[in-house]
N, C-alpha and C positions, 0 to 999 in steps of 0.2 A: 530396523525401525529407527534407530538413532540416526543413521545416515540420512534418512528421508527427512527427519525433523531438522537435521542440520542444513540440508538443502533448502528447505522451506524457510528457515531462519535467515539464511544468506540472501535468498531471494527477496524477502520482505525488507531486510536492511538495505539492499541495493535499491529497491523501489523507493523507500523512504528518502534515501540520499538523492536519487534523481529528482523526486518531488521538491525537496528543499532547494536544490540548485536551481531548478526551474523557477520556483518562487522568487528567489533572490534575483535571478537574471531578469525576469519579467518586471519586478518591482523597480529595479534600477533603471531599466530601459524606459519604463513609464515616467519615472521622475525626471530623466534626462531630456525627454521629449516635451513633457508638460501638457496641460490642457486636456483635450478629449482623450489623448492617448493614455494619460495617467488614470482617468476614470475607467477606461476600458481595461487597463492593466490591473487595477484594484478589483474589477469585476472578475477577471480571469483568475486572480489569486484567491478570490472567495470560492470559485468553482474547483480549484485544485487543493484548497486548504482543508481544514478539519470538517467543514460543512459539505465538502465535495468528495473528490477522488481519494484524498488521503483518509477520509472518515471511514472508508470501506476496509481499511487494513485490519482492525480488530475482528470484523466479521469473516474476513478471508482466513485469518489465523484460526478462529474457532471451527470453521467448517473444515479446514485441512486437518486439524488435529482430531476432530470427531470422525472424520472419514478414515484416518489411519487407525484409530482404535476399532472402528467397525470392521475394517478389513482384517486386523490382527485377531480379534476375537471371533470373527465369523469364519476365518479360514482354519481354525483349529479342528483337528480330527475328533470325531465323536468316538467314545469308548465302546460303542455297541455295534 
């Protein structure tokens, strides 16, 4: 079970790093182009940031851990 939790943790950390790198690249690209591109880049950052895609990370963690506990306790052999 610890191996599965470790794999989930590595996946979440990898996902967070990819989101942060994407936010930085999109922000810098929007600033270098300017004008309408910057407005669009800021909108995309909003969708990827805490109000968007990255905001789902805590929900994914909770569902994954809850599912692991349900599988662990549900798969125990009954004593009768």
